[in-house]
C-alpha positions as CSV (number, residue, x, y, z in Angstrom):
1,M,0.0,0.0,0.0
2,Q,2.8,2.3,0.7
3,E,4.0,1.7,-2.8
4,I,0.7,2.8,-4.1
5,E,0.8,5.9,-1.9
6,V,4.3,6.7,-3.1
7,Y,3.2,6.3,-6.7
8,F,0.1,8.3,-6.0
9,R,2.2,11.1,-4.5
10,K,4.5,11.0,-7.4
11,F,1.6,11.0,-9.8
12,K,0.1,14.0,-7.9
13,S,3.4,15.8,-8.1
14,I,3.7,15.1,-11.8
15,I,0.1,16.2,-12.4
16,L,0.8,19.4,-10.2
17,I,4.0,20.1,-12.1
18,L,2.2,19.5,-15.4
19,V,-0.7,21.8,-14.4
20,L,1.7,24.4,-13.2
21,T,3.7,24.0,-16.5
22,L,0.5,24.4,-18.5
23,V,-0.5,27.5,-16.5
24,V,2.9,29.1,-16.9
25,F,2.9,28.1,-20.6
26,G,-0.6,29.6,-21.0
27,Y,0.4,32.7,-19.2
28,I,3.5,33.1,-21.4
29,I,1.4,32.5,-24.6
30,S,-1.3,35.0,-23.4
31,R,1.5,37.6,-23.0
32,T,3.4,36.7,-26.2
33,V,0.6,36.4,-28.7
34,P,-0.5,40.0,-28.5
35,V,3.2,41.1,-28.7
36,V,3.8,38.9,-31.7
37,T,0.5,40.1,-33.3
38,D,1.6,43.7,-32.8
39,I,5.0,43.0,-34.3
40,F,3.4,41.5,-37.4
41,K,1.0,44.4,-37.6
42,I,3.8,47.0,-37.2
43,S,5.9,45.1,-39.8
44,K,3.0,45.2,-42.2
45,E,2.4,48.9,-41.6
46,Y,6.1,49.6,-42.0
47,K,6.1,47.8,-45.4
48,T,3.1,49.8,-46.5
49,A,4.7,53.0,-45.3
50,V,7.9,52.2,-47.1
51,T,6.0,51.5,-50.3
52,S,4.0,54.7,-49.9
53,L,7.1,56.7,-49.2
54,A,8.8,55.3,-52.3
55,D,5.7,56.3,-54.4
56,K,5.7,59.8,-52.9
57,E,9.4,60.2,-53.4
58,R,9.0,59.1,-57.0
59,T,6.1,61.6,-57.5
60,L,8.2,64.4,-55.9
61,K,11.1,63.6,-58.1
62,N,8.8,63.7,-61.2
63,L,7.3,67.0,-60.1
64,K,10.8,68.5,-59.5
65,E,11.9,67.4,-62.9
66,K,8.8,68.8,-64.5
67,T,9.2,72.1,-62.6
68,A,12.8,72.4,-63.6
69,K,12.0,71.6,-67.2
70,A,9.2,74.2,-67.3
71,E,11.4,76.8,-65.7
72,A,14.2,76.0,-68.2
73,E,11.7,76.3,-71.1
74,S,10.2,79.6,-69.8
75,Q,13.7,81.0,-69.4
76,N,14.7,79.9,-72.9
77,A,11.4,80.9,-74.5
78,V,12.0,84.3,-75.9
79,K,8.9,85.5,-77.7
80,A,9.4,86.8,-81.2
81,F,8.3,90.2,-82.3
82,Y,5.3,90.4,-84.6
83,K,6.6,90.7,-88.2
84,P,4.2,91.8,-90.9
85,I,4.2,90.1,-94.3
86,E,4.6,93.3,-96.2
87,Q,7.4,95.8,-95.5
88,G,7.2,99.6,-95.4
89,M,3.8,99.8,-93.8
90,D,3.0,102.5,-91.2
91,T,2.6,101.7,-87.5
92,E,-1.2,101.7,-87.5
93,S,-1.3,99.2,-90.3
94,V,1.3,96.9,-88.9
95,I,-0.1,96.9,-85.3
96,A,-3.7,96.4,-86.5
97,N,-3.4,92.6,-86.7
98,E,-2.0,92.3,-83.2
99,F,-4.5,94.7,-81.9
100,A,-7.3,92.5,-83.4
101,E,-5.8,89.4,-81.6
102,I,-5.9,91.3,-78.3
103,L,-9.5,92.3,-78.9
104,A,-10.4,88.7,-79.7
105,L,-8.8,87.6,-76.4
106,I,-10.9,90.2,-74.5
107,R,-14.1,89.1,-76.2
108,G,-13.2,85.4,-75.9
109,N,-13.0,85.8,-72.1
110,S,-16.4,87.6,-71.8
111,I,-14.8,90.9,-70.9
112,K,-16.6,94.1,-71.9
113,T,-14.5,97.0,-73.2
114,R,-15.5,100.5,-72.0
115,S,-12.8,102.4,-73.8
116,I,-9.6,102.1,-75.7
117,K,-7.1,104.9,-76.1
118,Y,-4.0,104.2,-78.2
119,E,-0.8,106.0,-79.0
120,Y,1.5,105.0,-81.8
121,D,5.2,105.1,-81.3
122,P,5.1,106.8,-77.9
123,K,8.2,108.9,-77.2
124,D,8.7,107.4,-73.7
125,D,9.1,103.9,-74.9
126,N,12.6,102.4,-74.9
127,F,12.3,100.8,-78.3
128,V,11.1,104.0,-79.9
129,K,13.9,106.0,-78.2
130,N,16.7,103.5,-78.9
131,V,15.8,101.7,-82.1
132,P,13.1,103.7,-83.9
133,D,14.0,102.4,-87.3
134,K,13.5,98.7,-86.2
135,Y,10.2,98.5,-84.3
136,H,6.6,99.8,-84.4
137,V,5.0,100.4,-80.9
138,A,1.4,100.9,-79.9
139,K,0.5,101.8,-76.3
140,L,-3.0,100.8,-75.5
141,D,-4.9,102.2,-72.5
142,I,-7.9,99.8,-72.2
143,E,-10.7,100.2,-69.7
144,M,-12.6,96.9,-69.3
145,I,-15.4,95.4,-67.2
146,G,-15.4,91.7,-66.2
147,T,-15.3,89.2,-63.3
148,Y,-12.2,88.0,-61.5
149,K,-12.4,84.6,-63.4
150,D,-12.8,86.3,-66.8
151,F,-9.8,88.6,-66.1
152,E,-7.8,85.6,-64.9
153,G,-8.5,83.7,-68.1
154,F,-7.6,86.8,-70.2
155,L,-4.3,87.2,-68.4
156,K,-3.4,83.5,-68.9
157,E,-4.2,83.7,-72.6
158,L,-2.3,87.0,-72.9
159,Y,0.7,85.4,-71.2
160,K,0.6,82.6,-73.8
161,H,0.4,85.1,-76.6
162,E,3.0,84.2,-79.2
163,H,4.4,87.6,-79.8
164,F,6.3,90.0,-77.5
165,L,4.2,92.5,-75.7
166,D,4.5,94.5,-72.5
167,M,1.8,94.7,-69.8
168,A,2.8,98.1,-68.6
169,S,0.3,98.5,-65.8
170,V,-2.9,97.1,-64.4
171,E,-5.3,98.8,-62.0
172,I,-8.3,96.8,-60.7
173,I,-11.2,98.4,-58.9
174,P,-14.2,96.4,-57.7
175,Y,-17.5,97.8,-58.9
176,E,-19.3,99.4,-55.9
177,K,-22.7,97.8,-56.5
178,D,-21.4,94.3,-57.1
179,R,-17.9,93.5,-55.8
180,K,-17.7,90.4,-58.1
181,I,-17.4,92.7,-61.1
182,L,-14.2,94.6,-61.8
183,I,-13.4,97.8,-63.5
184,I,-10.0,97.1,-65.0
185,K,-7.6,99.8,-66.3
186,F,-5.0,98.0,-68.3
187,Q,-2.0,99.5,-70.2
188,L,-0.5,97.3,-72.8
189,K,2.3,97.9,-75.4
190,L,2.3,96.0,-78.6
191,Y,5.5,95.7,-80.7
192,A,6.1,94.8,-84.3
193,Q,9.2,94.8,-86.5
194,K,9.4,97.3,-89.3
């Protein structure tokens, strides 16, 4: 009987050690599984962030290249002076075609013209002063009415205009009764080769 009691005690001890081992093992697993899960989650987020960063760096590089290219093109893009087909024409005749293009831009952007004053070969212009035998010049003082959006579109198209011109001054006054409408005083110089 003693042998049975000794075996029974040993069996109880083994069971107790086994239960304690299982409890400790369960405790370790319950603590380890969330940490391992977090590690996998962080690893996945890290991989996603690295991929996203690489995409954004690529996009940034492309944008910088495009910006540099556009800046180089704008610096290298010198607009040509308008050159009439026939030689020996007076200033008014030569500038008339360019003037018509500007009027078309104004109308094309839904801007109304209140008045246009013009002066041919103004004495204060540097081209007239320094090389009068090479260029025709027309200074236009235009008073227009339009919205901000219309005027923005006009300026963008004027900037893209293929021939050299000079936007000498711009004065914008919002209309008192409707501040969305602008009264625009615009001075523009048109140039053409003789």
